[in-house]
C-alpha positions in Angstrom: 54.6 130.4 -79.1 54.3 127.1 -77.1 54.5 125.1 -80.3 57.9 126.9 -81.4 59.3 126.3 -77.7 58.4 122.5 -78.0 60.5 122.0 -81.2 63.9 123.0 -79.8 63.4 120.7 -76.7 62.5 117.8 -79.0 65.7 118.3 -81.0 68.0 118.6 -77.9 66.4 115.5 -76.5 67.3 113.6 -79.8 70.8 114.8 -79.6 71.4 113.7 -76.1 70.2 109.9 -77.0 72.2 109.8 -80.2 75.4 111.2 -78.5 76.4 108.3 -76.3 76.0 105.9 -79.3 78.2 107.9 -81.5 80.8 108.1 -78.7 80.6 104.3 -78.2 80.9 103.5 -82.0 83.8 105.9 -82.2 85.6 104.4 -79.2 85.2 100.9 -80.6 86.6 102.3 -84.0 89.7 103.7 -82.3 90.2 100.6 -80.3 90.0 98.4 -83.3 92.5 100.8 -85.2 94.8 100.4 -82.1 94.7 96.7 -82.6 95.5 96.9 -86.3 98.4 99.4 -85.6 99.9 97.2 -82.9 99.8 94.3 -85.3 101.3 96.3 -88.2 103.8 98.4 -86.3 104.2 97.4 -82.6 104.0 99.6 -79.6 107.3 101.4 -80.2 106.4 102.5 -83.9 102.8 103.2 -82.9 101.3 106.1 -84.9 98.4 107.9 -83.3 98.0 109.8 -86.6 97.5 106.5 -88.5 95.0 105.4 -85.7 93.0 108.5 -85.9 92.9 108.3 -89.9 91.8 104.7 -89.7 89.1 105.2 -87.1 88.0 108.5 -88.7 88.4 110.3 -85.3 90.4 113.4 -84.4 93.7 113.1 -82.3 92.1 115.5 -79.8 89.4 112.9 -79.1 92.0 110.1 -78.8 94.0 112.2 -76.4 91.0 113.4 -74.4 90.1 109.9 -73.8 93.5 108.4 -73.4 95.9 111.0 -72.2 98.4 108.1 -72.0 98.7 106.4 -75.2 99.7 103.1 -73.6 96.4 103.0 -71.9 94.8 103.0 -75.1 96.8 100.0 -76.2 96.0 98.1 -73.0 92.3 98.7 -73.3 92.6 97.6 -76.9 94.1 94.4 -75.6 92.0 93.8 -72.3 88.7 94.2 -74.3 89.9 91.1 -76.2 90.1 89.2 -73.2 86.7 87.8 -72.5 86.1 86.2 -69.0 85.9 82.3 -69.0 83.5 80.6 -66.8 85.1 77.4 -65.3 82.1 75.3 -65.6 82.8 73.1 -62.6 84.1 73.5 -59.1 87.3 71.7 -60.0 90.3 73.8 -58.9 92.1 73.0 -62.2 89.3 74.2 -64.2 88.7 77.4 -62.0 92.5 78.3 -62.2 92.8 77.5 -66.1 89.7 79.8 -66.5 91.9 82.7 -65.2 94.4 82.1 -68.1 91.9 80.9 -70.8 91.1 84.5 -72.1 94.8 85.0 -73.0 94.9 81.6 -74.7 91.7 82.2 -76.6 92.7 85.8 -77.5 96.1 84.6 -79.1 94.2 82.3 -81.5 91.9 85.3 -82.7 93.4 86.7 -85.7 96.7 88.4 -84.7 95.6 88.6 -81.0 99.0 87.5 -79.7 100.7 90.6 -81.5 98.2 92.9 -79.9 98.7 91.5 -76.4 102.7 91.6 -77.0 102.2 95.4 -78.0 100.0 96.1 -74.8 102.4 94.3 -72.4 105.5 96.3 -74.0 103.3 99.6 -73.4 102.9 98.7 -69.8 106.6 98.2 -69.5 107.4 101.5 -71.0 104.8 103.8 -69.5 104.2 104.4 -65.9 100.5 105.0 -66.3 100.0 102.0 -68.5 102.0 100.0 -66.1 99.7 100.9 -63.4 96.6 100.2 -65.3 97.9 96.6 -66.2 98.6 95.8 -62.6 95.3 96.9 -61.6 93.7 94.7 -64.3 95.9 91.8 -63.3 95.0 92.4 -59.6 91.1 92.4 -60.4 91.1 89.7 -63.0 93.9 87.3 -61.8 95.6 87.8 -58.6 92.4 88.4 -56.5 90.4 85.3 -58.0 93.4 83.3 -57.6 94.0 84.1 -54.0 90.5 83.1 -53.3 90.9 79.6 -54.9 94.3 79.0 -53.2 92.9 80.0 -49.9 90.1 77.5 -50.2 92.5 74.8 -51.3 94.8 75.7 -48.4 91.9 75.5 -45.9 91.1 72.0 -47.2 94.8 71.0 -46.9 95.0 70.5 -50.6 97.9 72.7 -51.0 100.5 74.0 -48.4 99.4 76.9 -46.1 102.5 78.8 -46.5 102.3 79.4 -50.3 103.4 82.8 -51.5 100.7 84.5 -53.6 103.3 86.6 -55.8 105.1 83.3 -56.5 101.9 81.7 -57.4 101.0 84.3 -59.9 104.4 84.4 -61.4 104.3 80.5 -61.8 101.0 80.7 -63.5 101.6 83.6 -65.8 105.4 83.8 -66.6 105.3 81.2 -69.4 102.5 83.0 -71.1 104.7 86.3 -71.0 107.7 84.4 -72.5 105.5 83.0 -75.2 104.0 86.4 -76.1 107.1 88.6 -75.6 110.0 86.3 -76.5 108.7 83.6 -78.8 106.1 86.0 -80.4 103.7 83.1 -80.7 100.1 82.3 -79.8 99.6 80.1 -76.6 99.3 76.6 -77.6 96.0 74.9 -77.2 95.5 73.5 -73.7 98.0 75.9 -72.3 95.8 77.1 -69.6 95.0 73.6 -68.3 98.8 72.6 -68.2 99.6 75.8 -66.3 96.9 75.1 -63.7 98.0 71.5 -63.1 101.7 72.6 -62.8 100.8 75.3 -60.3 98.8 72.9 -58.1 101.3 70.1 -58.2 104.1 72.7 -57.1 101.9 74.0 -54.2 101.0 70.6 -52.9 101.0 70.1 -49.3 
């Protein structure tokens, strides 16, 4: 009796260990299929059916994980944005590092098309827009505020700078390139933007 009871416990434990791995693989497959779909058809012609088929996943699984389809597109894009280390204390390098993930992603296959689709999703869907603003706040706005506050304290830039204006000055050319020009960011774009921003904010 004790032996027969032990076997089901062993099987149940194995399933628990394999479940997260399967879920993680399925999620990765869905995000990869989403990237392919954005490249092929863009956000406004996105097919969840096509994504489900390509990822060998059910639509129910997709909608359970991403009730707002735009959020799925945003996750597909932001997982491409690998944080960059500035490698030095130089303010230009530190600010450029905030933009570099975008520059790098646009040179990875059709990364610029994926980012363009995600930005359009953020513009169209309220939930996706909120997700995008939160991502930008954590990954660009907050670290930029820290860098600029340090520079202002050292009188390297003016103290009355406007953070919203600084973010727009830094990021807007990237959005123009991706949305209007439909093109990758040119090599060295991040460095150029960081230098321009500091020049405009000089004390």
